[in-house]
C-alpha positions in Angstrom: -4.4 23.6 -1.4 -1.6 21.5 -0.3 -2.2 18.5 1.7 0.1 16.4 3.9 0.0 12.9 2.9 0.8 9.4 5.0 1.0 6.0 3.1 3.4 3.1 3.1 3.5 -0.3 2.9 4.0 -3.3 5.4 7.6 -4.9 4.5 6.7 -8.8 4.0 7.8 -9.6 0.7 8.9 -7.6 -2.4 6.4 -5.1 -3.7 4.1 -6.0 -6.9 2.1 -4.4 -9.6 -0.8 -4.2 -7.5 1.3 -2.0 -5.1 2.0 0.1 -8.2 -1.7 0.6 -9.3 -2.7 1.2 -6.1 -0.1 3.4 -4.5 3.1 4.0 -6.1 1.9 5.7 -9.2 0.0 8.1 -7.5 2.5 8.7 -4.8 5.2 9.9 -7.6 2.6 12.1 -9.1 1.8 13.6 -5.3 5.7 14.1 -4.1 5.9 17.3 -6.1 2.6 18.5 -5.1 2.4 17.7 -1.2 4.1 17.0 1.8 4.4 13.3 1.6 5.2 10.8 4.5 6.4 7.2 3.4 6.3 4.9 5.5 7.9 1.2 6.0 5.5 -0.4 8.7 7.7 -2.7 10.4 6.2 -2.6 13.5 2.5 -3.3 11.7 4.0 -6.2 10.1 4.8 -8.0 13.2 0.9 -8.2 14.2 0.7 -11.5 12.1 4.6 -12.0 11.2 6.1 -12.6 15.1 6.7 -16.0 13.6 9.0 -14.9 11.2 11.2 -11.8 12.6 13.8 -12.1 10.0 11.5 -11.9 6.8 10.6 -8.5 8.1 14.0 -7.2 9.0 15.1 -8.4 5.4 12.0 -6.8 3.4 12.9 -3.4 5.2 15.5 -2.9 2.9 14.1 -4.5 0.0 10.9 -2.1 -0.2 13.0 0.6 0.2 15.0 -0.1 -2.8 11.4 -1.2 -4.4 10.7 2.8 -3.4 13.8 4.2 -5.0 13.5 1.9 -8.1 9.9 3.7 -9.0 10.8 6.9 -8.8 9.9 8.0 -5.3 12.4 10.8 -4.4 13.6 10.7 -0.8 14.4 14.6 -1.4 10.5 15.2 -2.0 9.4 12.5 0.1 10.1 11.8 3.6 10.5 8.0 3.5 11.2 6.3 7.2 10.8 3.0 9.3 8.0 2.5 11.7 9.6 1.0 14.4 12.2 3.9 14.9 9.6 6.5 15.6 8.6 5.7 19.1 6.3 8.3 19.7 3.9 6.2 17.4 3.9 3.6 19.8 3.0 6.2 22.4 0.0 7.6 20.9 -1.4 4.3 19.8 -1.4 4.0 23.5 -3.2 7.0 24.5 -5.6 6.2 21.5 -6.4 2.6 22.9 -8.2 4.3 25.9 -10.8 6.3 23.3 -12.0 3.0 21.3 -13.7 0.0 22.5 -12.7 -3.8 21.5 -16.6 -4.0 20.2 -15.8 -1.0 18.0 -12.7 -2.9 16.9 -14.5 -6.0 16.1 -17.0 -4.3 14.0 -14.3 -2.6 11.7 -14.9 -4.6 8.4 -11.6 -4.3 7.5 -10.6 -6.3 10.5 -13.5 -8.5 10.2 -12.4 -9.2 6.7 -8.4 -9.4 7.6 -9.6 -12.2 10.4 -11.8 -14.6 8.2 -8.7 -14.4 5.8 -6.2 -15.5 8.2 -8.2 -17.9 9.9 -7.4 -16.4 13.1 -11.1 -16.4 14.9 -10.7 -16.0 18.7 -7.1 -16.8 18.4 -6.2 -13.3 17.7 -3.3 -11.2 18.3 -4.3 -8.5 20.3 -2.0 -6.5 17.9 -3.6 -7.3 15.1 -7.2 -6.7 16.5 -5.7 -2.9 17.2 -3.8 -2.1 14.4 -6.5 0.3 13.0 -5.6 2.6 16.1 -2.0 2.2 15.3 -2.7 3.2 12.0 -4.6 6.3 13.7 -1.8 7.3 15.3 0.5 6.8 12.1 -1.8 9.2 10.1 -2.4 11.5 13.1 1.4 12.0 14.3 1.9 13.7 10.8 -1.4 15.7 10.6 -1.9 14.0 7.5 -5.0 15.4 5.8 -4.8 12.8 2.9 -4.4 9.3 3.1 -4.2 7.2 -0.6 -6.0 3.7 0.3 -8.0 0.9 -1.9 -11.5 1.1 -0.9 -11.3 -2.0 1.1 -9.3 0.3 3.4 -12.2 3.4 3.8 -13.0 1.9 7.5 -9.5 2.6 8.7 -9.9 6.3 7.9 -13.4 6.4 9.2 -12.1 4.9 12.6 -9.0 7.1 12.5 -11.6 10.3 12.3 -13.4 8.6 15.0 -10.8 8.8 17.4 -9.9 12.4 16.4 -13.3 13.8 16.9 -13.1 11.8 20.8 -9.8 13.1 21.5 -10.6 16.8 20.5 -14.2 16.4 22.2 -12.6 14.6 25.6 -10.0 17.6 26.1 -12.0 20.6 24.7 -9.4 21.4 22.0 -8.7 21.0 18.3 -5.8 18.9 18.9 -5.8 16.6 15.8 -7.0 16.9 12.3 -9.2 14.9 10.6 -8.1 13.2 7.3 -9.9 12.3 3.7 -9.0 8.7 2.0 -7.7 9.2 -1.7 -9.1 6.4 -3.6 -6.9 5.4 -6.7 -8.4 5.7 -9.8 -8.2 2.3 -11.1 -8.7 0.0 -7.9 -7.4 -3.2 -6.7 -5.7 -5.4 -9.5 -7.1 -8.8 -9.6 -4.2 -11.2 -9.4 -3.1 -13.3 -12.6 -5.1 -16.5 -11.5 -8.3 -14.3 -11.6 -8.9 -15.0 -7.5 -9.1 -11.9 -5.7 -6.6 -8.9 -5.3 -2.7 -9.5 -6.4 -1.1 -10.7 -3.2 2.3 -11.6 -2.3 1.0 -14.5 0.2 -1.5 -15.9 -2.3 1.3 -16.3 -4.4 -0.5 -14.7 -7.8 1.7 -11.5 -7.9 4.1 -9.9 -10.5 7.0 -8.5 -8.5 8.2 -5.0 -9.7 11.8 -6.8 -9.7 10.3 -9.4 -11.5 13.0 -10.7 -14.2 11.8 -10.7 -17.9 11.5 -14.6 -18.1 9.0 -14.1 -14.9 6.9 -11.6 -16.6 6.6 -13.7 -19.5 5.6 -16.8 -17.5 3.1 -15.1 -15.3 1.4 -13.7 -18.3 1.4 -16.9 -20.3 -0.7 -18.2 -16.8 -3.1 -15.5 -16.9 -7.0 -16.2 -16.6 -8.8 -15.2 -19.7 -12.3 -16.1 -20.7 -12.7 -19.6 -20.1 -15.6 -20.0 -23.0 -13.2 -18.4 -25.4 -12.0 -21.7 -26.6 -11.2 -21.0 -30.4 -9.8 -18.1 -31.7 -13.1 -17.3 -33.7 -15.3 -17.5 -31.0 -16.4 -14.2 -29.3 -14.7 -13.4 -26.2 -15.6 -11.6 -22.8 -13.5 -8.9 -22.1 -15.4 -8.1 -18.5 -13.6 -10.2 -15.8 -10.8 -11.2 -18.3 -7.3 -10.5 -16.2 -5.6 -10.0 -19.4 -7.4 -7.2 -20.4 -7.9 -5.9 -16.8 -4.1 -5.5 -17.0 -3.9 -4.0 -20.2 -6.6 -1.0 -18.6 -4.2 -0.6 -16.0 -1.0 -0.5 -17.9 -1.3 0.3 -21.2 -0.7 3.9 -22.3 -2.4 3.4 -26.0 -5.6 3.3 -25.1 -7.2 3.5 -28.8 -5.3 0.2 -29.2 -6.7 -1.3 -26.0 -10.3 -0.3 -27.0 -9.9 -2.1 -30.6 -8.3 -5.0 -29.2 -11.4 -5.3 -26.9 -13.6 -5.2 -29.8 -12.0 -7.4 -31.7 -12.0 -9.7 -28.9 -15.9 -9.3 -28.5 -16.5 -10.2 -32.1 -14.4 -12.9 -32.3 -11.0 -13.5 -34.4 -8.6 -12.7 -31.8 -6.9 -15.5 -29.8 -5.7 -15.3 -26.0 -2.0 -15.5 -26.9 -2.0 -12.8 -29.3 -3.8 -10.4 -26.3 -1.3 -11.6 -23.8 1.9 -10.9 -26.2 0.8 -7.3 -26.2 0.3 -7.4 -22.5 3.8 -8.8 -21.9 5.3 -6.3 -24.1 3.7 -4.1 -22.1 4.5 -5.1 -18.9 8.3 -5.6 -20.1 8.7 -2.0 -21.2 7.2 -0.7 -17.7 9.4 -3.0 -15.7 12.4 -3.2 -17.3 13.8 0.5 -16.2 12.3 -0.2 -12.7 14.3 -3.1 -12.5 17.6 -1.7 -13.8 17.4 1.0 -11.3 16.8 -1.2 -8.6 19.8 -3.3 -9.3 21.9 0.2 -9.2 20.7 1.0 -5.8 21.2 -2.2 -4.5 24.9 -1.9 -5.0 25.0 0.2 -2.2 22.9 -0.9 0.6 24.6 1.3 2.9 23.7 4.2 1.0 20.1 3.3 1.2 20.1 2.9 5.1 21.7 6.3 5.5 18.3 7.5 3.4 16.0 6.2 5.4 17.9 7.1 8.9 17.7 11.0 7.3 14.0 9.9 6.8 13.4 8.6 10.2 15.3 11.8 11.8 12.4 14.2 9.8 9.8 11.7 11.0 10.4 11.8 14.5 10.8 15.5 14.8 7.4 15.7 13.4 5.6 13.0 15.3 7.4 14.2 18.5 5.5 17.6 18.5 2.4 16.0 17.6 2.9 14.0 21.0 3.9 17.1 22.6 0.6 18.5 21.8 -1.3 15.3 22.8 0.3 14.8 26.1 -0.3 18.7 27.0 -4.0 18.4 25.9 -4.5 14.9 28.1 -2.6 17.0 31.2 0.0 14.6 31.1 2.8 17.7 31.0 4.5 18.1 34.4 7.4 19.9 34.1 8.9 22.9 32.4 
């Protein structure tokens, strides 16, 4: 069965290894098998970045360069900019009438984001309602599969609630429900071992990181604090270096041997870190080179995005037409 997929990223900074593990690697695999729309969510980024508009605008191109550098192919995936598809905003406006403030406040993803940002009651209305905006994005392209982390599953549930509510209200099967596609590996911890890898937390390794930046980041990585001497038995679970080896090292047999050696003692942290550094250097070197090549012609990258926007707009416009008609909001031939 061929699915239609909607996925994307907020342009608030360079993409990093967490994005690669959590979604980019999946997108590359999926783009030859399914119809895939990849959205640079600049409008959504404004929900908590209105104080730094230049950052959002600047990073649209940066995210597009990261996409191309990792191997996303605009001939196979439609890459577009959210704000350029006005149909999405109109769909979200209609959907707002199908959900209550109380339901939005109960959304676990929203609650966690509000807590982590310290918004409390000083909460931008756009931020509170971004699950509705996401529902508009997903349904506009009639997406049946949405790659998300486990922390984003409540968003998919809320999207499907809106789909069912609209279909029930209009008595027509206007929209289709979607399913979450959870990546095999899950969330990648930050190099400090404190929560997930994040641009804002400063614990990330960018896909465009230089060799020296990669080396420095690996040297700083959290390991087992009780592994004080090489001969001491070490703990693999919760050890960020081994977590990264699990995520990126293609030689599974060697990784398992390293784990066994570390657990019984006799293997130093620096030896394991050198292994990881080599793996990451090998992974990121070609990505960095391709990115530099694409960056030489930003106009061509913007042309690619413009073409993607044209395709996305055509699909979203048809969905909007169907929703308007179902709601009785078409008055002229």
